[in-house]
C-alpha positions as CSV (number, residue, x, y, z in Angstrom):
1,M,130.4,135.2,252.3
2,T,127.0,134.8,250.5
3,T,123.5,134.5,251.8
4,A,121.7,131.3,250.8
5,N,118.7,132.9,249.1
6,V,120.6,135.7,247.3
7,H,120.7,135.3,243.5
8,P,124.3,135.0,242.4
9,L,124.1,137.5,239.5
10,Y,124.1,141.3,239.5
11,D,120.6,142.7,239.6
12,T,121.3,144.9,236.5
13,Y,118.8,143.2,234.1
14,N,115.0,143.1,234.2
15,R,115.0,139.8,232.4
16,A,111.9,138.2,230.8
17,A,111.0,134.8,232.3
18,L,112.1,132.9,229.3
19,R,114.8,130.2,229.0
20,F,115.9,129.3,225.5
21,E,117.7,126.0,224.8
22,R,118.5,126.2,221.1
23,G,117.8,128.2,218.0
24,E,117.1,127.5,214.3
25,G,117.4,130.4,211.9
26,V,114.8,133.0,212.9
27,W,113.4,130.7,215.6
28,L,114.3,130.3,219.3
29,I,113.1,127.2,221.2
30,T,112.6,127.2,224.9
31,E,113.4,124.4,227.3
32,D,109.7,123.4,227.1
33,G,109.8,123.2,223.3
34,E,107.9,126.4,222.6
35,R,109.0,128.2,219.4
36,Y,109.4,132.0,219.4
37,L,109.9,134.2,216.3
38,D,113.1,136.0,217.0
39,F,112.8,139.6,215.8
40,A,115.3,140.8,218.4
41,A,118.3,138.7,217.2
42,G,120.2,139.4,220.4
43,I,119.8,143.1,219.8
44,A,121.0,143.0,216.2
45,V,123.8,140.6,216.9
46,N,122.6,137.3,215.4
47,A,122.7,138.7,211.8
48,L,122.7,135.3,210.2
49,G,120.2,133.8,212.6
50,H,120.7,130.9,215.0
51,S,122.9,127.9,214.3
52,H,123.9,129.0,210.8
53,P,125.7,125.9,209.4
54,H,128.7,127.8,207.9
55,L,129.3,129.7,211.2
56,V,128.9,126.5,213.3
57,K,131.3,124.5,211.2
58,T,133.9,127.3,211.1
59,L,133.8,127.7,214.9
60,Q,134.1,123.9,215.5
61,D,137.0,123.6,213.1
62,Q,138.8,126.6,214.6
63,A,138.1,125.4,218.2
64,A,140.1,122.2,217.4
65,K,143.1,124.3,216.4
66,L,143.6,127.5,218.5
67,W,141.4,129.6,220.7
68,H,143.7,132.3,222.1
69,L,147.2,133.6,221.4
70,S,147.3,137.3,222.6
71,N,148.7,140.0,220.4
72,V,152.3,139.3,221.4
73,Y,152.4,137.2,218.3
74,E,151.1,137.5,214.7
75,V,147.6,136.2,214.2
76,P,147.1,135.3,210.6
77,G,143.3,135.5,211.0
78,Q,143.5,139.1,211.9
79,E,145.4,139.9,208.8
80,R,142.9,138.1,206.6
81,L,139.8,139.5,208.2
82,G,141.4,143.0,208.4
83,Q,142.3,142.9,204.7
84,R,138.7,141.9,203.8
85,L,137.3,144.8,205.9
86,V,139.8,147.2,204.3
87,D,138.9,145.9,200.8
88,N,135.2,146.4,201.4
89,T,135.1,149.7,203.3
90,F,136.7,153.2,203.4
91,A,139.4,152.0,205.9
92,D,143.1,151.4,205.6
93,K,143.6,150.2,209.2
94,V,141.7,147.9,211.6
95,F,142.0,147.3,215.4
96,F,140.0,144.3,216.6
97,T,138.1,144.4,219.9
98,N,135.6,142.3,221.9
99,S,132.7,144.7,221.9
100,G,131.1,147.8,220.5
101,A,132.0,149.9,223.5
102,E,135.6,148.9,223.2
103,A,135.6,149.8,219.5
104,L,134.2,153.2,220.4
105,E,136.9,153.6,223.1
106,C,139.5,152.8,220.5
107,A,138.0,155.4,218.0
108,I,137.9,158.1,220.7
109,K,141.5,157.4,221.7
110,T,142.6,157.3,218.0
111,A,141.0,160.7,217.4
112,R,142.7,162.3,220.4
113,R,146.1,160.8,219.4
114,Y,145.7,162.1,215.9
115,H,145.6,165.7,217.1
116,F,148.3,165.0,219.7
117,V,150.8,163.9,217.1
118,N,149.7,166.8,215.0
119,G,151.0,169.1,217.7
120,Q,147.5,170.0,219.0
121,P,147.1,168.1,222.3
122,E,144.4,170.6,223.4
123,R,142.1,169.1,220.8
124,Y,140.4,166.3,222.6
125,R,136.7,167.1,222.9
126,V,134.1,165.2,220.9
127,V,130.7,166.5,219.8
128,T,127.8,164.0,220.1
129,F,124.0,164.1,219.6
130,E,121.1,163.8,222.0
131,G,119.4,160.4,221.8
132,A,122.6,158.5,221.1
133,F,123.8,155.3,222.7
134,H,127.5,154.5,222.5
135,G,128.1,151.9,225.2
136,R,128.5,151.4,229.0
137,T,132.1,152.2,229.8
138,L,132.8,155.5,231.6
139,A,133.8,157.2,228.4
140,T,131.0,155.9,226.3
141,I,128.2,156.8,228.8
142,A,129.7,160.3,228.8
143,A,129.5,160.3,225.0
144,T,125.9,159.1,225.2
145,G,125.1,161.8,227.7
146,Q,121.8,160.4,229.0
147,A,121.3,161.0,232.7
148,K,119.9,157.5,233.4
149,Y,123.2,156.0,232.4
150,L,125.4,158.6,234.1
151,E,123.7,158.6,237.5
152,G,125.8,157.3,240.4
153,F,129.0,156.8,238.6
154,G,130.8,159.9,239.8
155,P,131.9,162.9,237.7
156,K,131.1,162.5,234.0
157,V,134.2,161.8,232.0
158,D,135.4,165.1,230.5
159,G,135.6,165.7,226.8
160,F,132.1,165.3,225.4
161,D,129.7,168.1,224.2
162,Q,126.2,167.1,223.3
163,V,123.9,168.9,220.8
164,P,120.3,168.4,219.8
165,F,119.6,165.8,217.1
166,G,119.9,167.3,213.6
167,D,120.6,170.9,214.8
168,E,123.2,172.5,212.5
169,A,123.4,175.7,214.4
170,A,124.0,173.9,217.7
171,L,126.6,171.7,216.1
172,R,128.5,174.7,214.7
173,A,128.3,176.5,218.0
174,A,129.7,173.5,219.9
175,I,132.9,173.4,217.9
176,T,135.8,175.2,219.6
177,P,139.6,175.1,219.3
178,A,139.5,172.1,221.7
179,T,137.2,170.0,219.5
180,A,138.7,166.9,218.0
181,A,135.9,165.0,216.4
182,V,132.1,164.5,215.8
183,L,130.6,161.2,216.8
184,L,127.2,159.9,215.7
185,E,125.1,156.8,214.8
186,P,123.7,157.1,211.2
187,V,120.5,155.7,212.6
188,Q,120.0,156.0,216.4
189,G,119.1,152.5,217.8
190,E,118.3,153.0,221.4
191,G,117.3,156.6,220.6
192,G,114.1,155.6,218.8
193,L,115.3,154.6,215.3
194,R,115.8,158.2,214.2
195,S,117.8,158.5,211.0
196,F,120.2,161.3,210.1
197,S,119.2,162.5,206.6
198,T,121.6,162.1,203.7
199,E,121.8,165.9,203.5
200,F,122.7,166.3,207.2
201,L,125.3,163.5,207.1
202,R,127.0,165.2,204.1
203,L,126.8,168.6,205.9
204,I,128.5,167.1,209.0
205,R,131.3,165.7,206.8
206,Q,131.7,169.2,205.3
207,I,131.7,170.8,208.7
208,C,134.4,168.4,209.9
209,D,136.5,169.1,206.9
210,E,136.2,172.9,207.3
211,N,137.3,172.6,211.0
212,G,140.0,169.9,210.8
213,L,137.8,167.5,212.7
214,L,137.6,163.7,212.4
215,L,134.2,162.2,211.7
216,I,133.6,159.1,213.9
217,L,130.6,156.9,213.0
218,D,129.2,154.4,215.5
219,E,128.0,151.6,213.2
220,V,127.8,149.0,216.0
221,Q,124.1,148.4,215.3
222,T,123.7,149.9,211.8
223,G,126.6,148.1,210.3
224,V,127.2,144.7,208.6
225,G,124.2,144.6,206.4
226,R,121.6,145.7,208.9
227,T,120.4,148.7,206.8
228,G,120.7,147.0,203.4
229,K,124.3,148.0,202.6
230,F,127.5,146.8,204.3
231,Y,127.6,149.9,206.4
232,A,124.8,152.5,206.7
233,H,126.9,155.5,205.7
234,E,127.2,154.1,202.2
235,W,123.6,155.2,201.6
236,A,124.7,158.8,201.9
237,G,128.0,158.5,200.1
238,V,129.8,159.8,203.1
239,T,133.2,158.6,204.1
240,P,134.1,158.7,207.9
241,D,137.6,158.9,209.3
242,L,136.9,156.4,212.0
243,M,134.2,153.8,212.5
244,A,133.2,151.4,215.3
245,T,131.6,148.1,214.3
246,A,130.5,145.1,216.4
247,K,127.3,143.1,216.9
248,G,126.5,141.5,213.6
249,I,130.2,141.2,212.5
250,G,130.6,138.2,214.8
251,G,127.2,136.7,214.0
252,G,126.8,136.0,217.8
253,F,130.4,135.6,218.7
254,P,131.7,138.6,220.8
255,M,133.8,140.7,218.6
256,G,134.2,144.3,217.3
257,A,136.6,146.5,215.4
258,C,137.7,150.1,215.0
259,L,138.2,151.0,211.4
260,A,140.3,154.0,210.4
261,T,142.0,155.8,207.5
262,A,145.8,155.6,207.5
263,E,145.8,159.4,208.3
264,A,143.4,159.1,211.2
265,A,145.4,156.2,212.7
266,K,148.8,157.7,212.3
267,G,149.1,158.3,216.1
268,M,148.3,154.8,217.1
269,V,151.9,153.4,217.3
270,A,153.3,150.5,219.2
271,G,152.4,150.6,222.9
272,V,149.7,153.2,222.9
273,H,146.7,150.8,222.9
274,G,146.1,147.1,223.3
275,T,143.7,144.3,224.1
276,T,144.1,140.8,225.6
277,Y,141.3,139.0,223.8
278,G,140.6,141.2,220.9
279,G,141.4,139.6,217.6
280,N,141.6,136.1,219.0
281,P,141.6,133.2,216.5
282,L,138.1,132.0,217.3
283,A,136.6,135.5,216.7
284,M,138.6,136.0,213.5
285,A,137.5,132.7,212.0
286,V,133.8,133.4,212.8
287,G,134.1,137.0,211.5
288,E,135.5,135.7,208.2
289,A,132.6,133.2,208.0
290,V,130.1,136.0,208.5
291,L,131.7,137.9,205.6
292,D,131.7,134.7,203.4
293,V,127.9,134.8,203.6
294,M,127.2,138.5,203.7
295,L,129.5,139.6,200.9
296,A,128.1,137.0,198.5
297,D,126.2,138.4,195.5
298,G,122.5,139.2,196.3
299,F,122.7,139.2,200.1
300,F,122.1,142.9,200.6
301,D,119.4,142.8,197.8
302,H,117.6,140.2,199.9
303,V,117.8,142.5,203.0
304,N,116.2,145.3,201.1
305,E,113.5,143.1,199.6
306,M,112.5,141.8,203.0
307,A,112.5,145.4,204.4
308,S,110.3,146.5,201.6
309,Q,107.9,143.6,202.2
310,F,107.7,144.5,205.9
311,R,107.0,148.2,205.2
312,Q,104.2,147.4,202.8
313,G,102.5,145.1,205.2
314,M,103.0,147.4,208.1
315,A,101.5,150.3,206.2
316,S,98.3,148.4,206.0
317,I,98.3,147.7,209.7
318,I,99.0,151.3,210.5
319,D,96.0,152.4,208.3
320,R,93.7,150.0,210.2
321,Y,95.1,150.6,213.7
322,P,96.3,154.2,213.9
323,D,95.6,154.2,217.6
324,V,98.3,151.6,218.1
325,F,101.0,152.4,215.5
326,T,101.7,155.7,213.9
327,E,104.8,155.2,211.7
328,V,107.6,152.9,210.6
329,R,111.1,154.2,211.2
330,G,114.7,153.1,210.4
331,K,116.4,151.6,207.4
332,G,116.5,148.1,206.0
333,L,116.0,145.5,208.7
334,M,116.7,148.0,211.5
335,I,113.0,148.7,212.0
336,G,111.3,151.0,214.5
337,L,107.5,151.0,215.1
338,K,106.4,154.3,216.6
339,C,103.6,153.5,219.0
340,A,100.5,155.4,220.1
341,V,100.1,153.1,223.0
342,P,102.9,152.4,225.5
343,N,105.7,150.5,223.7
344,G,106.0,148.1,226.7
345,D,102.4,147.0,226.0
346,V,103.3,146.1,222.4
347,I,106.5,144.2,223.5
348,T,104.4,142.3,226.0
349,G,101.7,141.6,223.5
350,L,104.2,140.3,220.9
351,R,105.8,138.1,223.5
352,A,102.4,136.6,224.2
353,E,102.1,135.9,220.5
354,K,105.6,134.2,220.8
355,M,107.4,137.0,218.9
356,L,110.5,138.7,220.4
357,S,111.2,142.5,220.0
358,V,113.3,145.2,221.7
359,G,112.3,148.5,223.3
360,A,113.7,151.8,222.2
361,G,113.4,155.5,223.2
362,D,110.6,157.8,222.0
363,N,108.0,155.1,222.6
364,V,109.4,152.9,219.8
365,V,109.5,149.1,219.4
366,R,112.6,147.8,217.6
367,L,112.4,144.9,215.2
368,L,115.8,143.5,214.3
369,P,115.3,140.1,212.6
370,P,118.2,138.0,211.3
371,L,119.2,139.3,207.9
372,T,118.5,135.8,206.6
373,V,114.7,136.2,207.4
374,T,112.5,134.7,204.6
375,A,109.3,136.1,203.0
376,D,107.3,133.5,204.9
377,D,108.9,134.6,208.2
378,M,108.1,138.2,207.4
379,R,104.4,137.3,206.7
380,E,104.3,135.4,210.0
381,A,105.7,138.4,211.8
382,L,103.2,140.8,210.3
383,N,100.3,138.4,211.2
384,R,101.5,138.4,214.8
385,I,101.9,142.2,214.9
386,E,98.4,142.6,213.5
387,K,97.0,140.3,216.2
388,V,98.6,142.5,218.9
389,A,97.3,145.7,217.2
390,A,93.8,144.3,217.2
391,K,94.0,143.5,220.9
392,L,95.4,146.9,221.9
393,S,93.2,149.0,219.6
394,K,90.4,151.0,221.2
395,A,88.4,151.0,217.9
396,P,85.2,149.0,218.0
397,A,85.4,145.6,216.4
């Protein structure tokens, strides 16, 4: 029985009072016709912007054929998209999911099964890093380790040992005979756009090899072109054993995947894992359409050019308003603005200038524009950021 004045939705979101009706590229349009520059992109999901014609046509064409089959039958789209992911990454095997959290769950289970079939079932623990965000399931909030996500959900799921960001000594000390894997985001999204250095990523790979551990990368936010390469670990020349991907891979359609080497996936035999919706024909068609665009010659070059343009413009703003912004973090178009004022004030100020952004830890504002952003769009964004900086600055005019 419901009460008449009770809102029908869970009260788990502190939503902005904005209602968008449609989108065009990097722009979102409200019901009243107001246009907002979207540098949030659904939190790095709308990698090709809104209403991309190739994605729209692909979805419409597939919707007239098949939506859902289940994995009781062969799904040709899974085989095609899976092969393209294998051909363009380290992986030999792919398991399709509906979300990033599900992809992480699959990766964690795969790592545990790997040691189980190797005759070491005691190896199930995963080392993670402070500042991480891996999802909202019971296992992934345990992997994340932040108290605000764990509070009130009963005992923390066992099997995760957290160490300080970038601390080699702590990482080595956390490894025991029960350790199965190390899990990390190459660039922490929610944690404040902190990047693991190339040297540290290579060191982690070495430590995993020395101790017989699997390296799991959470590239849910950093992947699919966001940092200027297909996946962020490519910048360091590091090869993981397992990787979770989602967000941009569906261009706005809910989908994710766990990628693995054949060795890492050898324990995942018939019956040990499954999904009802994962790998459905609609998702597979859209995923292929995303790769059609993203793997075309010059796409990642464009991402890096736009990132460079933004950083150059932002350096000038920081020079003039050091009491508002102190540094630019992140990689490619996964951008973090470290703030000297409360980051919420910047987000509110940008929204007043009709520009959308996302909060992050360590007093950082995240900017995650569609990867199709143009030079004109980037100039417009910098102009609006500068207006906000001028309003928030304590310096005399």
